[in-house]
C-alpha positions in Angstrom: 101.4 77.9 111.9 104.3 79.8 113.4 104.4 82.6 115.9 104.1 86.0 114.3 102.9 84.3 111.2 100.5 87.0 110.1 101.1 89.8 107.7 98.7 92.7 106.7 97.8 90.5 103.7 97.2 87.2 105.5 99.4 84.3 106.7 103.0 84.5 105.7 105.0 81.5 104.3 107.5 79.9 106.7 111.0 81.4 106.6 113.2 78.5 105.6 117.0 78.5 105.8 118.9 76.0 103.7 122.4 75.1 104.9 124.6 73.6 102.2 127.9 71.8 103.1 130.3 72.6 100.2 133.9 71.5 99.6 134.7 70.2 96.1 131.6 70.5 94.0 131.7 73.2 91.3 130.4 76.6 92.2 127.9 76.4 89.3 126.4 73.3 91.0 125.8 75.2 94.3 124.6 78.3 92.4 122.0 76.2 90.6 120.8 74.6 93.8 120.5 78.0 95.4 118.4 79.3 92.5 116.1 76.3 92.9 115.5 77.1 96.6 114.6 80.8 96.0 113.1 82.9 97.5 114.6 81.4 100.7 118.1 82.1 102.1 120.9 79.6 101.4 123.8 79.6 103.9 126.8 77.9 102.4 129.6 76.4 104.5 132.5 76.1 102.0 135.9 74.6 102.8 138.2 76.9 100.9 141.2 74.7 101.8 139.9 72.2 99.3 138.7 74.7 96.6 140.1 78.2 97.1 138.6 79.7 94.0 134.9 79.5 94.7 132.5 82.3 93.6 128.7 82.3 93.8 126.4 84.6 92.0 122.9 83.7 93.4 121.4 86.7 95.3 119.9 84.5 98.0 123.3 83.1 99.1 125.4 83.9 102.1 128.7 82.3 103.3 129.4 80.8 106.8 132.2 82.9 108.2 135.4 81.2 109.5 134.5 77.8 107.9 136.0 74.6 109.2 138.2 72.2 107.3 136.0 69.3 106.2 136.2 66.1 104.2 134.4 62.8 103.8 134.5 60.7 107.0 136.5 63.2 109.1 135.2 65.0 112.2 135.8 68.4 110.6 132.6 67.8 108.7 130.6 67.5 112.0 132.3 70.7 113.3 131.4 72.4 110.1 127.7 71.5 110.4 127.5 72.7 114.0 129.5 75.8 113.3 126.9 76.6 110.5 124.0 75.9 112.9 125.4 78.3 115.4 125.7 81.0 112.8 122.3 80.3 111.5 120.8 80.8 115.0 122.9 83.9 115.7 122.5 85.7 112.4 119.4 84.5 110.5 115.7 84.8 111.2 114.2 81.4 110.2 111.4 79.1 111.2 112.8 75.9 109.7 116.2 74.8 108.7 117.1 72.1 106.1 120.6 70.6 105.7 121.7 69.8 102.2 124.8 68.9 100.2 125.7 70.1 96.7 124.6 66.7 95.3 121.1 67.3 96.5 118.2 68.8 94.5 114.6 69.6 95.4 112.2 67.2 93.6 109.0 69.2 94.3 108.2 72.9 94.0 109.5 74.9 97.0 105.9 76.1 97.6 104.9 72.5 98.4 107.8 72.2 100.9 106.7 75.5 102.5 103.2 74.1 103.1 104.6 70.7 104.3 106.9 72.1 107.1 103.9 74.0 108.6 102.5 70.6 109.7 102.7 69.0 113.1 106.3 67.7 113.0 109.1 69.6 114.7 111.8 67.7 112.8 112.0 65.5 109.8 114.6 62.7 109.9 114.8 58.9 110.1 117.0 56.7 112.3 117.5 53.3 113.8 118.0 52.4 117.5 121.3 50.5 117.5 120.6 48.9 120.8 117.2 47.6 119.7 118.1 46.5 116.2 120.4 43.5 115.7 121.2 44.3 112.1 122.3 47.8 113.1 124.2 46.5 116.1 126.2 44.1 114.0 126.5 46.3 110.9 127.7 49.5 112.6 128.0 48.8 116.3 131.7 48.5 116.0 131.8 52.1 114.8 129.5 53.3 117.7 131.3 51.5 120.6 135.0 51.6 119.6 137.4 54.3 118.7 138.3 54.4 115.0 141.8 53.0 114.3 142.0 51.2 117.7 142.8 47.5 118.0 139.3 46.9 119.3 137.8 48.7 116.4 139.7 46.5 113.9 138.8 43.4 115.8 135.1 44.1 116.0 134.9 45.1 112.4 136.5 41.8 111.4 134.1 39.9 113.7 131.2 41.8 112.2 132.3 40.6 108.7 132.5 37.0 110.1 129.0 37.4 111.6 127.4 38.2 108.2 129.8 36.2 105.9 130.1 36.8 102.2 126.4 36.3 101.5 124.0 38.6 103.3 120.8 40.5 102.8 120.5 44.3 103.0 118.0 46.9 104.3 117.9 50.3 102.7 116.1 52.7 105.2 116.6 55.9 107.2 118.8 57.2 104.4 121.5 54.5 105.0 121.8 50.8 104.5 122.4 47.8 106.8 123.5 44.2 106.3 120.9 41.7 107.4 120.9 38.0 108.4 123.8 36.5 110.2 125.5 33.1 110.2 125.3 30.3 112.7 128.4 29.0 114.4 130.8 29.7 117.2 132.5 32.8 115.7 129.3 34.6 114.7 127.9 33.9 118.2 131.1 35.3 119.8 130.9 38.4 117.6 127.3 39.1 118.6 128.1 38.5 122.3 131.1 40.8 122.2 129.1 43.6 120.5 126.4 43.3 123.2 129.0 43.4 125.9 130.6 46.5 124.4 127.3 48.3 124.2 127.3 48.4 128.1 128.8 51.8 128.9 131.0 50.6 131.8 132.6 48.0 129.5 132.7 49.9 126.2 133.7 53.2 128.0 131.2 55.4 126.1 128.3 57.7 127.0 125.5 55.6 125.6 122.9 54.2 128.0 119.1 54.1 128.3 118.8 57.9 128.6 121.3 58.6 125.9 120.7 56.0 123.3 122.8 55.7 120.1 120.9 56.1 116.8 122.1 55.6 113.3 120.7 57.4 110.2 121.1 60.0 107.5 122.8 63.3 108.2 120.4 65.3 106.0 117.7 66.5 108.5 115.2 69.3 108.6 114.0 70.9 111.8 112.3 73.9 113.4 114.4 76.6 115.1 113.9 75.4 118.7 115.0 71.9 117.7 118.2 73.3 116.1 118.9 75.1 119.3 118.5 71.9 121.4 120.8 70.1 119.0 123.6 72.6 119.7 122.9 72.5 123.4 123.3 68.7 123.2 126.5 69.0 121.2 127.9 71.3 123.9 127.3 68.8 126.8 130.7 67.8 128.3 132.0 64.6 126.7 129.7 64.5 123.7 132.1 66.0 121.2 134.9 63.9 122.6 132.8 60.7 122.3 131.7 61.2 118.8 135.0 62.6 117.5 136.6 59.2 117.9 133.9 57.5 115.7 134.1 56.7 112.0 131.7 58.8 109.9 130.4 60.3 113.2 127.7 62.5 111.7 125.6 59.4 110.9 125.4 58.7 114.6 125.6 62.2 116.1 122.9 64.0 114.1 120.1 61.4 114.7 121.1 60.9 118.3 120.9 64.6 119.1 117.6 64.9 117.2 116.1 62.1 119.3 117.4 63.8 122.4 115.8 67.1 121.3 112.3 65.7 121.6 109.3 67.1 119.9 107.2 65.6 117.1 109.2 63.5 114.6 108.3 63.4 110.9 109.8 61.3 108.1 113.0 62.3 106.4 112.6 65.0 103.7 115.1 63.2 101.5 115.2 60.3 99.1 118.7 58.9 99.3 119.6 56.7 96.4 120.6 53.1 97.0 124.1 52.9 98.6 127.1 51.3 97.0 129.0 50.4 100.2 129.6 53.7 102.0 128.4 56.0 99.2 124.9 56.6 97.8 124.5 55.7 94.2 124.2 58.4 91.5 120.8 59.3 90.1 120.4 59.3 86.3 117.6 60.3 83.9 116.0 56.8 84.1 115.2 57.6 87.8 113.1 60.7 87.1 109.7 58.9 87.1 110.6 57.2 90.4 111.5 60.6 91.9 108.3 62.0 90.6 106.3 59.4 92.6 108.5 59.7 95.7 106.9 61.4 98.8 110.2 63.1 99.5 111.0 66.7 98.8 114.7 66.4 98.1 116.9 63.7 96.6 120.6 62.8 96.3 123.0 61.9 94.9 122.8 63.8 91.6 125.8 64.3 89.3 127.7 67.5 89.9 127.8 68.6 86.2 125.0 71.2 85.7 124.5 70.2 82.1 123.3 66.7 82.7 119.8 65.8 81.5 118.7 64.4 84.9 119.3 67.7 86.6 117.5 69.6 83.9 114.5 67.3 83.9 114.2 67.3 87.7 114.5 71.1 87.9 112.1 71.8 84.9 109.6 69.0 85.4 109.5 68.2 89.1 110.6 71.4 90.8 109.2 73.7 88.0 112.1 76.0 88.5 112.7 77.5 85.0 115.5 79.8 86.0 117.5 77.0 87.7 116.7 74.6 84.9 117.9 77.0 82.2 121.5 76.7 83.6 121.5 72.9 82.8 119.3 72.9 79.7 120.7 70.6 77.0 120.9 72.0 73.5 117.8 70.1 72.4 115.8 71.2 75.4 112.9 73.7 74.9 113.3 77.2 76.4 112.2 77.4 80.0 108.8 78.9 80.6 107.2 80.4 83.6 108.0 83.2 86.0 111.5 84.1 87.0 112.6 83.1 90.4 111.5 85.4 93.2 114.1 87.5 95.0 115.4 86.4 98.3 113.3 87.1 101.4 114.4 90.0 103.5 117.0 88.9 106.0 119.3 90.6 108.5 122.3 89.2 106.7 123.4 91.0 103.5 123.3 89.1 100.2 126.6 88.6 98.3 126.0 88.5 94.6 129.7 87.6 94.0 131.2 85.6 96.8 134.7 84.5 97.6 136.5 83.5 100.8 135.4 85.8 103.6 138.1 88.2 104.6 140.0 87.9 101.3 140.5 90.7 98.8 138.4 90.8 95.7 140.1 89.2 92.8 
């Protein structure tokens, strides 16, 4: 249980804040996600440079002010995450924070997630120690130990491809995937040797060592308030932003590395991330609903953005049991949603914005 967790009527549920990183997904998709997360507050970081006309109607939604310019694989996405975390700590009263994307959906009722986050774990995420795992070292070590776009980055990436060859196995874990195996021969041996040499900080000219180990894993974490604070403190350590800003898709390294540095009790990741197709997770379809029903996870991605798809409707109506959110995506042949309407947003110091547009702009 949390501090100050008693009300005159008994134990209160945890105050959960959901942070959603938005850029190009339709507003209706984010609205539907927010309704599925009620009664909890949803803090949306939206990049208006990519989608200027973006309005949300869900009463439990607030915008991150002064949002950063983001994009897939650029460091602005990391800046946007940590800018959102800072605003969350400064302006919102929460016990637990969960990071989501618009392509995520809950796959269990929010009441079950409330009960789950009151367990022993301080943070829920998965990651792999790059220095201890040869598959990780050779799959993504070139991204961790060299600056993106540099000659050394291009060379080590090519040598990594030579190490695995055209036929290799794969591991899908920690919300990411790795190549497995490795060929025999002089060139693969040289590739492995070079990567191990570059992992030494005095050679690779990076911050990673035995006390600041590099980890690799999914960005989509959940954590208690004190862990979020420690992550921000870690991000503010001199040299950390500079180190990670030169890395390709840096959030897959930075988030798990800072979470491991934050300490506390670690629990498994709250997400099921569908099998990757190279750098992108595959899309979930209706045939995956039974697999999601059996999953121990509380969220899944990547769902199609169109709110009218049957997979979204079935997940929201059958798995989440969110009739108001499911009604938005109900196919014409679907039965009318049953059950109680979504509860209003929990009281919060930040005002709700029933109709939202870019902060600071005039109403259209």
